[in-house]
Structure formats: C-alpha cells, structure tokens
C-alpha positions in Angstrom: -33.2 50.3 -2.6 -32.4 47.9 0.4 -31.0 44.4 -0.1 -34.3 42.5 1.1 -36.5 44.6 -1.7 -34.0 43.9 -4.2 -34.4 40.4 -3.6 -38.2 40.3 -3.8 -38.1 42.4 -7.1 -35.9 39.7 -8.8 -38.0 36.9 -7.5 -41.6 38.9 -8.8 -39.6 39.0 -12.3 -38.6 35.2 -12.2 -42.5 34.5 -11.2 -43.8 36.8 -14.0 -41.0 35.1 -16.5 -42.8 31.6 -15.7 -46.2 33.3 -15.7 -45.7 34.3 -19.2 -44.3 31.1 -20.1 -47.8 29.5 -19.9 -50.0 29.3 -23.2 -53.5 31.5 -22.8 -56.0 30.0 -25.1 -59.6 28.8 -26.0 -60.8 26.4 -23.5 -64.3 24.5 -23.1 -66.6 24.6 -20.0 -68.8 21.6 -19.0 -70.7 22.4 -15.9 -73.5 20.8 -16.6 -75.1 17.3 -17.6 -74.8 15.6 -20.2 -71.1 15.4 -20.0 -69.7 16.7 -22.8 -68.8 14.4 -25.6 -65.7 14.6 -28.0 -66.2 12.6 -31.1 -64.5 12.5 -34.9 -65.9 14.8 -37.6 -68.9 12.7 -39.1 -68.4 11.8 -42.9 -71.7 13.5 -43.5 -70.0 16.9 -42.8 -69.4 18.5 -46.5 -66.0 19.9 -45.1 -64.6 16.8 -43.2 -62.0 16.5 -45.8 -61.0 19.8 -45.7 -60.6 19.6 -42.2 -58.9 16.7 -41.9 -56.2 18.5 -44.1 -55.6 21.3 -42.0 -55.8 18.6 -38.6 -58.7 19.3 -37.7 -60.8 15.5 -37.0 -62.6 15.7 -33.9 -65.4 18.6 -32.5 -66.8 18.5 -28.9 -70.7 18.3 -28.2 -72.8 19.7 -24.9 -70.0 22.8 -23.6 -69.6 26.2 -23.8 -66.5 27.8 -25.1 -64.6 30.3 -22.8 -60.5 31.7 -22.8 -58.5 31.5 -19.5 -57.2 34.9 -20.6 -57.8 38.2 -21.4 -57.3 39.5 -25.2 -59.1 39.7 -28.3 -60.6 37.4 -30.4 -60.8 37.8 -34.7 -63.3 35.9 -36.1 -63.6 34.1 -39.8 -66.3 32.9 -41.6 -65.5 29.9 -43.8 -68.9 28.6 -45.4 -71.8 26.4 -44.9 -74.2 23.6 -46.3 -78.0 24.8 -45.8 -80.6 26.1 -47.3 -81.6 27.9 -43.9 -80.3 31.6 -43.3 -77.8 31.1 -40.5 -76.6 34.4 -38.6 -73.7 34.6 -35.8 -73.4 37.0 -33.6 -70.9 37.6 -31.0 -70.3 40.7 -28.1 -68.2 41.9 -25.6 -70.9 43.9 -23.9 -69.9 47.3 -25.8 -69.6 46.5 -29.3 -70.9 43.6 -31.9 -69.8 41.3 -34.8 -72.3 39.6 -36.4 -72.2 38.1 -39.7 -75.2 36.6 -42.0 -75.1 33.6 -44.8 -78.0 34.3 -46.4 -80.2 31.8 -47.9 -78.5 31.3 -51.3 -76.2 29.8 -52.5 -77.2 26.7 -50.2 -73.3 25.8 -50.0 -70.8 28.3 -49.3 -66.8 27.7 -49.3 -64.3 30.2 -48.3 -61.4 27.8 -46.7 -59.4 28.9 -50.4 -59.4 32.3 -49.6 -58.5 31.9 -45.5 -62.3 32.9 -44.9 -64.2 36.0 -44.4 -62.9 38.5 -41.8 -65.8 40.2 -40.2 -64.2 41.8 -37.1 -62.7 41.2 -33.9 -63.6 42.1 -30.2 -61.6 42.6 -26.8 -62.8 40.0 -24.1 -61.9 39.3 -20.8 -61.2 35.9 -19.4 -64.2 33.5 -18.7 -66.9 32.7 -20.9 -67.6 34.1 -24.6 -71.0 36.0 -25.3 -71.9 35.0 -28.5 -74.9 32.9 -30.4 -76.4 31.3 -33.8 -79.4 32.0 -35.2 -81.7 30.1 -38.0 -84.2 31.1 -40.3 -86.2 29.2 -42.3 -87.6 32.0 -44.4 -87.3 36.0 -44.2 -88.1 36.5 -40.6 -89.3 33.4 -39.9 -87.1 31.9 -37.0 -86.2 28.6 -36.1 -84.7 29.6 -33.0 -81.2 30.3 -31.5 -78.6 29.1 -29.8 -76.2 30.6 -27.3 -72.7 29.8 -26.4 -73.6 29.4 -23.0 -76.9 27.2 -23.4 -75.0 25.0 -25.6 -73.6 23.9 -22.3 -77.3 22.6 -21.1 -78.5 21.5 -24.2 -78.9 17.5 -24.5 -76.4 16.0 -27.3 -79.7 15.3 -29.3 -81.8 18.5 -29.1 -82.8 20.4 -32.0 -79.7 22.8 -32.6 -76.5 23.2 -31.2 -72.8 24.0 -31.4 -69.8 22.0 -31.6 -66.5 23.0 -30.7 -62.7 22.2 -31.9 -59.9 24.1 -30.1 -57.1 23.1 -31.9 -53.2 23.8 -31.8 -51.9 25.5 -29.0 -55.5 26.4 -27.9 -55.4 29.7 -29.9 -57.8 28.6 -32.8 -61.1 27.4 -32.2 -63.5 26.2 -34.8 -67.4 26.3 -34.2 -69.6 24.0 -36.0 -73.1 25.2 -36.4 -76.1 22.5 -36.5 -79.3 24.3 -37.2 -81.5 21.4 -37.7 -80.0 18.1 -35.5 -77.5 18.2 -33.0 -76.6 14.5 -32.0 -73.4 13.1 -32.6 -74.7 11.1 -35.7 -75.4 14.8 -37.1 -73.1 16.7 -39.6 -72.5 20.2 -38.0 -71.9 21.7 -41.3 -74.6 24.6 -41.5 -72.1 27.4 -40.7 -68.6 27.1 -39.8 -66.6 30.0 -38.0 -63.3 30.2 -36.9 -61.9 32.7 -33.5 -58.3 33.3 -33.0 -57.6 34.5 -29.8 -54.7 36.8 -29.2 -53.8 37.1 -25.2 -52.8 40.7 -24.1 -49.4 41.6 -24.4 -47.3 40.7 -21.2 -43.5 41.0 -20.6 -41.5 38.6 -22.6 -39.3 36.0 -20.5 -36.2 37.2 -21.6 -37.0 40.9 -21.3 -37.8 39.7 -17.8 -34.8 37.9 -17.2 -32.4 41.1 -18.0 -34.5 42.7 -15.7 -34.3 40.0 -13.1 -30.2 40.0 -14.1 -29.8 43.9 -13.8 -31.3 44.0 -10.6 -29.2 40.8 -9.4 -26.3 42.9 -10.3 -27.6 46.4 -8.6 -28.2 44.0 -5.3 -24.4 42.7 -5.4 -23.3 46.4 -5.9 -24.9 47.7 -2.8 -23.9 44.4 -1.1 -20.3 45.5 -1.9 -20.7 48.8 -1.0 -22.4 48.0 2.3 -19.4 45.5 3.1 -16.5 48.4 2.4 -18.7 51.0 4.6 -18.8 48.5 7.9 -14.8 48.0 7.3 -14.4 51.4 6.9 
C-alpha cells in the first residue's frame, strides 16, 4: 500500500470514529401547519404521576415520528384509560407488530412489570409506519390515525398521537387519544413505548486502533523507502 493510500485510510478511520460517536435515535418531523406544540402532560392524564417518576413530563402534538438512522425498534404496551378498544399496528413493509387493548378493563396498567413486549421491527432511517385505531363496539370503528397523518392534524382534531422522545433519543413514548386531541385533552387511551437500537457500527476505540495500526504501517513503509533511496 502506498503512503498516500495509507494516509487516506487513516483519515477515513478517524472520520468513521467521529460519525459512530454521534447519537442515533428518534426525531420528530413537523412539515405542515399547525406548528408542533410541546406541552406538559396534562393533570387529567391518569399516568401523569408515573411518567413524572421516570422523567417524562412533556409530550409533543402535531408532528410525526422518525429515526435518523437504520436499526430495530422494540415495542411495549404499558396501559390505557379508555372504554374503547384501541389497536396499535406498526409495519416495516414485510412484517407487522400489533397490540389490541380489548374493551375491558377500562384501566390497564403494566408499568409495574415494565410493560408487555409485543415484538420488534427492523427499520430504515426516516418516517416510521404505524397507526392507532379506536373501536366503540366490536367492529364499530371510530377511525384510525397514522403516524404520517398526525403531522397534518389540527391540534384540536378528534383523534391524535402525542410523542415524548426521552433520554438519548433511543426511547419514545406514544400517547394515543381516541376522542379529542387538543392540548387540554389527556392522551392516555393507549400508551406505547418504542425503544430504538441503531445498527451496529465499529466502535470509536476499534477504529482508533485501526488508525494506529495503519499509521505504524505508514511509518514502516516510509522508513524502508528512505533506506532504499540511500542505498
């Protein structure tokens, strides 16, 4: 390998190390009016105190949820306060993950057991594909809202999704409201947690060692070249 190629490889390793150190995770997308609105979780939300205990105190209305990198998302159901049957469905185009709350009991709380896991999906970077649907009686639909549609909805629309992206951006709470979506409503009719794991990339330490190895190779090649010129 020539000295110039080795130098290029070292530079690439350093660059990759910088990129891998960046945090990948969930982001919200707000591309249409009304402008997204982040508010404190309202007092009428039955799970507000529990959320406060885990550091989740706000949610955002009027936007859609995306990831800024490829990876996998694990889904967990945590509860509801609703007489409706609410159904969450997520898809990646080839596989689907679904959770159905049923109608009873009206109040369900699985925070004590860290939620009910119902599978994971591989995703690409970009807008996520999922929806919530509400049923007032068996097979009597009250409508569905998709993640993409939520960005276009008025904050006072009949149904909506609120998001709370917490911590490093690798966890997102989805708060479904099946009968009113203004900032004064409670968004506790179905609670889903999504946990994102980015695709594995070389660790910065590994890339650093690669860079050091290439640097050593370059010095060795340079030294041999100087000896050859003197001979």
